[in-house]
C-alpha positions as CSV (number, residue, x, y, z in Angstrom):
1,X,90.4,86.8,82.3
2,X,92.0,87.5,79.0
3,X,95.3,85.9,79.9
4,X,94.7,82.5,78.2
5,X,93.9,84.3,75.0
6,X,97.0,86.6,75.3
7,X,99.1,83.5,75.8
8,X,97.8,81.8,72.8
9,X,98.1,84.8,70.5
10,X,101.6,85.2,71.8
11,X,102.5,81.6,70.9
12,X,100.9,81.8,67.5
13,X,102.6,85.0,66.6
14,X,105.9,84.4,68.3
15,X,107.2,86.5,71.1
16,X,109.0,89.2,69.0
17,X,106.1,90.0,66.8
18,X,103.6,89.9,69.6
19,X,105.7,92.4,71.6
20,X,106.0,94.6,68.6
21,X,102.3,94.7,68.2
22,X,101.8,95.1,71.9
23,X,104.1,98.0,72.1
24,X,102.2,99.8,69.2
25,X,98.9,99.3,71.0
26,X,100.3,100.6,74.3
27,X,101.8,103.7,72.4
28,X,98.5,104.3,70.6
29,X,96.5,104.0,73.8
30,X,98.9,106.5,75.5
31,X,98.5,108.9,72.7
32,X,94.7,108.8,73.0
33,X,94.9,109.4,76.7
34,X,97.3,112.4,76.0
35,X,95.0,113.9,73.4
36,X,92.0,113.6,75.6
37,X,93.9,115.2,78.5
38,X,95.0,118.1,76.3
39,X,91.5,118.6,75.0
40,X,90.0,118.7,78.4
41,X,92.8,120.7,80.0
42,X,93.9,117.8,82.4
43,X,97.3,118.3,84.0
44,X,100.3,116.2,83.1
45,X,100.5,114.5,86.4
46,X,96.8,113.5,86.2
47,X,97.4,112.1,82.7
48,X,100.4,110.2,84.1
49,X,98.2,108.6,86.6
50,X,95.5,107.7,84.1
51,X,98.1,105.9,82.0
52,X,99.4,104.0,85.1
53,X,95.9,103.1,86.0
54,X,95.3,101.8,82.4
55,X,98.6,99.7,82.8
56,X,97.3,98.4,86.0
57,X,94.0,97.5,84.8
58,X,95.5,95.7,81.9
59,X,97.5,93.6,84.3
60,X,94.3,92.7,86.3
61,X,92.5,91.8,83.1
62,X,95.3,89.6,82.0
63,X,96.1,91.7,78.9
64,X,99.8,91.9,80.0
65,X,100.2,88.2,80.6
């Protein structure tokens, strides 16, 4: 779905800059999930599964193209 946009942005920015921005976005998303889980009292294993689900959904949506 988003794969063509991701590919175009990666080409426009260059692979190194794109990967740097992507890494920061992934880290920020993981921190948000962690803060949410700590706030609600969700266990670490459940949090890890949520992060894995977010990664898998990103693949399905083409965000990790």
